[in-house]
N, C-alpha and C positions, 0 to 999 in steps of 0.2 A: 415106328415112329419115333424120332429124338430131335429136340429143340434144346438150343441154350438159351437161356436168358438172361440178359446181365441185371443185376440188383445193383445200384451204383450206391446204394444206401437205404437207412431203414424205411423210407415211405415206399420202395419200391418192392420193398418184400412183405410189407404190408397188403398193398396192394395186390398183389399176387396170394398169399393168402384168402384175405377177401375174394376177391374171383374167384378162389377153388371152394369156397364155403357157399357161395352163392350159385354155386352149379350142381353141387354137392346131389347126388340120386341117394335113395336109402340104397345100404347093400354094399356100397362104393366103399374102395379102400386106396388108401394113399403112403406109399412106403417113405422113408427122411432116411435118410443117410450125409453122412459128414463127420468131422471130426467135432471133439468136443469145444463146445463155443462156436459152432457154426453156424448157427440159427434155428435149430430144427424146432425149439420150442416156441421161439420167438414166429415163426410162419406157423404152429398149430396153433397160436394166440390169434394172428389174423384171422385163420380160417376158423376159428370159433366166432369172430366179428361176423363174419359172413353164414354161418348160422345162426345167426341171433340168440347164439349163446348169453345170458343175462350179465351185465356186467360184474354183477355181484357176484357170480363162479368166477373168480379168479383163475386160468390156466395156467398150472405148474407140469415141472416137468414129473412123470412117476417113474422116476430111478426107481426108488424104495418101495411103492405102493406095485410096483408094473402096469396098472390100470385106473386110468380116472374116466370117471363119464358126467358128462355133461348134458345138460338139457336143452334144447334149442328148436329151430326148426324141425330139425334131425337131430338125433342123439349124436352127441360126436363122440366116440370111443378112442381113447388117445393113449396107447402103449407104446412103454418102453422096455424092451426088451433086452439091455444091457446087461442085465447080473443075469441072466442066463443064459446058461453053458449048451444046451440041445434041446431038438424037437419033442424029448418026452417030457421031459418039463413044460413046456408049453401045453400040450395036450393035457396033461397030469391035472394043470390048474385052470382048466375048462377055457383057457383064451379063447380059441380057433370058435367058436361063438359067438363073438364080439365081429372074426371077421365076415361074417356072414348075417347078421342082423339086418336089424331098421335102419341102423343108422348109418353115420361117415367113420370108417376106421381109419386113425393114424399112427403110424407104426414106425415108431424110432429104432434104429439097431435092428434093420429086418431079416440083415443075413443070418441074425439068431433063427429064423424062420426054416432057413434050407429047406427039403420035400414039401414042406407045408405051406411055402411060399403061393400067395393068388395068383393066379393064372393070370386073371382080370385087376389089372391095377394100375396106376400111377406112380411110378419113380421118380422121386427128383433126389438130386443130389447136390448137395449145398456144397461150393468151395469155396474158403477164403481167399479174398484178394488184398484185403488189408482189415485193417480195424471195421471198418464200415459197409465195404465193397463185396460181392458176393456174387458167382455165377450161379444158375438155379441148370445142371443138365435135368432138363425132361423126358423122360423116355415111357410113350403109351403102350401097355401091357395089353391089350384088346381093342375090337372094332369102337366100341363106343367111347374109350378114353385118346383114340386115334381121332373119331370125329373133334372131341374136344379138344386134345391140343393143335388140330388145326387154324380150330375160334380162338384161343389163347395165343397163337401167333400174333393174327389181326388186330388183337385187344389194344382198346384204345390206354387202357392203362400203362401201355409199354411206353408210352409216346414222351418224351424229354417233355417237362411243364405241363403234364397230365395229371386231374386231383384223382384220378380212380375213379 
């Protein structure tokens, strides 16, 4: 199942992220794609808010460290695979254990996973429309994500003027 959600401003992006964090379950995976500057880390920061990651744990892009782990209602495993070139590197670094752990894994640059891509995941492609507006093309892979995406379509945060 696939839906497209307009994100006309930062508020809408943050509301989507908080919703994803609030509804996350242990072991789930969200993959984020989009060009540099599309808002992947911003969306992850909002997911962290929804997971109740303490404000003292500022969520940053793990581009150079590959993985940041944050405490919350569930642990947040934020992976950035941009600097990796193949699946062997991912396996050698032990990153796969985070994909099937007790927390929520959010993966930037998921194309680097190749055949290691989890079957069950929520994939979000962020498309820049202008400096502040984005489109989120969201694809559910697996029954649980299919059910969540159907609920997401009807959620109030999408409505203009909603406070999330």
